[in-house]
C-alpha positions in Angstrom: -55.8 -2.0 -14.2 -54.6 -2.5 -18.3 -54.7 -6.6 -18.3 -56.4 -9.4 -16.1 -53.0 -10.5 -14.9 -49.2 -8.9 -14.2 -46.0 -12.1 -14.6 -43.2 -11.9 -13.0 -39.7 -13.9 -14.3 -37.2 -13.8 -12.4 -33.5 -15.2 -12.1 -31.7 -15.2 -9.3 -27.9 -15.9 -9.5 -25.1 -16.1 -7.7 -27.1 -17.9 -4.9 -26.1 -20.5 -1.7 -25.9 -23.4 -3.7 -27.0 -25.1 -0.4 -29.9 -23.0 0.1 -31.0 -24.1 -3.3 -30.1 -27.8 -2.8 -32.4 -27.8 0.5 -35.9 -28.7 -0.3 -37.1 -27.5 3.4 -35.7 -24.3 2.9 -37.0 -24.1 -0.3 -40.7 -24.4 0.6 -40.3 -22.3 4.1 -38.3 -19.4 1.3 -41.1 -19.6 -1.1 -44.5 -19.7 1.4 -42.4 -16.6 3.2 -42.4 -15.2 0.1 -46.1 -15.5 -0.6 -46.9 -13.9 3.1 -44.9 -11.3 2.7 -46.2 -10.3 -0.4 -49.9 -10.4 1.0 -50.7 -13.3 -1.1 -53.6 -16.1 0.1 -52.2 -19.2 0.0 -54.4 -21.8 -1.4 -51.6 -25.0 -1.3 -47.9 -25.9 -2.3 -46.1 -28.6 -3.7 -42.1 -29.3 -4.0 -40.0 -31.9 -4.7 -36.2 -32.7 -4.3 -34.8 -33.9 -7.6 -31.3 -36.6 -7.6 -28.6 -35.5 -7.7 -30.3 -32.2 -6.7 -32.4 -29.2 -7.5 -36.0 -28.0 -6.5 -38.9 -27.3 -7.9 -42.7 -26.5 -6.5 -45.5 -24.2 -6.4 -47.2 -22.3 -4.2 -50.6 -21.8 -5.7 -52.5 -18.4 -4.2 -56.3 -17.2 -4.6 -54.3 -14.6 -7.1 -52.4 -17.3 -8.9 -48.9 -19.2 -8.8 -45.7 -18.3 -7.6 -43.4 -21.1 -9.0 -39.3 -21.8 -9.0 -36.7 -23.8 -10.1 -33.5 -24.1 -8.7 -30.1 -25.3 -10.0 -27.5 -25.3 -6.8 -24.5 -26.4 -8.9 -24.8 -23.5 -11.3 -26.0 -21.2 -7.8 -29.2 -20.5 -10.1 -32.8 -20.3 -9.5 -35.5 -19.2 -11.5 -38.4 -17.6 -10.0 -42.4 -17.8 -12.0 -45.0 -15.0 -9.9 -48.4 -14.6 -11.4 -51.1 -12.9 -10.0 -54.2 -11.0 -10.9 -55.3 -9.2 -7.5 -53.3 -6.3 -5.4 -50.5 -8.7 -4.0 -46.8 -6.9 -3.7 -44.5 -9.0 -6.1 -41.4 -6.6 -4.7 -41.9 -7.7 -0.8 -42.1 -11.7 -2.0 -39.1 -11.7 -4.0 -37.2 -9.5 -1.9 -37.8 -12.2 0.4 -36.7 -15.1 -1.8 -33.7 -13.3 -2.9 -32.2 -12.9 0.8 -33.2 -16.4 1.2 -31.2 -17.4 -1.3 -28.3 -15.0 -0.8 -28.8 -14.2 -4.3 -26.2 -11.6 -5.6 -28.1 -10.9 -8.4 -31.2 -10.4 -9.9 -33.1 -9.7 -13.7 -36.6 -9.6 -14.0 -39.0 -9.9 -16.7 -42.1 -8.7 -16.4 -45.3 -9.2 -18.8 -49.0 -8.3 -19.0 -51.3 -11.5 -19.1 -54.5 -10.9 -20.8 -53.9 -7.0 -21.8 -57.8 -6.0 -21.4 -57.3 -4.2 -25.2 -56.8 -7.8 -26.8 -59.5 -9.4 -25.0 -62.6 -9.6 -26.2 -66.1 -10.3 -24.2 
């Protein structure tokens, strides 16, 4: 590993608005994504906004998985950060399917590149 952690930012578009607006569905999808990735879930917290939208996070032993949804735009922003051996691809595939996303874009970052971290 050349970094302390790997950070993946995913944007899902063309999503089903009712899926993104449903607190229970978003929570369930996020927990399933964490499980599918092989992460160890520590705790989670999600909140439904009025009139719509859900934000929340799954804290995993390896770091975190967070989401913010905009049902009115069919859009979800997902943040997956891991300092351990999890399969982010599998987790994101679960979310894409759960929300019915038609498109996905990603930005991947190394966090704490070891070449720049000094003891």
